[in-house]
C-alpha positions in Angstrom: -33.1 113.8 -123.1 -29.7 113.9 -124.8 -29.1 112.2 -128.1 -26.0 110.4 -126.8 -26.4 108.9 -123.3 -23.7 108.2 -120.8 -23.2 104.6 -119.9 -24.1 105.2 -116.3 -27.5 106.7 -117.3 -28.1 103.9 -119.8 -27.5 101.3 -117.1 -29.8 103.1 -114.7 -32.6 103.3 -117.3 -32.1 99.6 -118.1 -32.6 98.7 -114.4 -35.7 100.8 -114.1 -37.1 99.2 -117.3 -36.5 95.7 -115.8 -38.4 96.6 -112.6 -41.6 97.4 -114.5 -41.9 93.9 -115.9 -44.4 91.3 -114.6 -43.2 88.7 -112.1 -42.6 85.2 -113.5 -45.7 83.1 -114.0 -44.6 80.4 -111.5 -44.7 82.8 -108.6 -48.5 82.7 -108.8 -48.5 79.0 -108.2 -45.9 79.3 -105.5 -47.9 81.9 -103.6 -51.5 80.9 -104.1 -51.4 77.2 -105.2 -52.4 75.6 -108.5 -56.1 76.4 -108.5 -56.0 80.2 -108.0 -55.7 82.4 -111.1 -54.0 85.7 -110.4 -52.3 88.0 -112.7 -48.5 87.9 -112.4 -48.4 91.7 -112.5 -49.7 91.7 -108.9 -46.3 90.4 -107.7 -44.3 93.1 -109.3 -42.8 95.3 -106.6 -42.5 98.6 -108.5 -45.1 99.4 -111.1 -44.2 102.4 -113.2 -45.4 103.5 -116.6 -43.6 106.0 -118.9 -46.9 107.9 -119.1 -47.8 108.1 -115.5 -44.7 108.3 -113.4 -41.4 109.9 -114.4 -37.9 108.9 -113.1 -35.0 111.0 -111.8 -32.6 109.3 -114.2 
């Protein structure tokens, strides 16, 4: 990748980076109730790792 990135590319990469984060912890309680313990990563729509899947950006 280039040393200097265009702003548009930087914004695209920033958006893709945000999509890989876990969902907020309160979504677990909202979906399953207080007693159930589930990892918040299960509620994340797009799971992508820099090792596994590459982007088109």
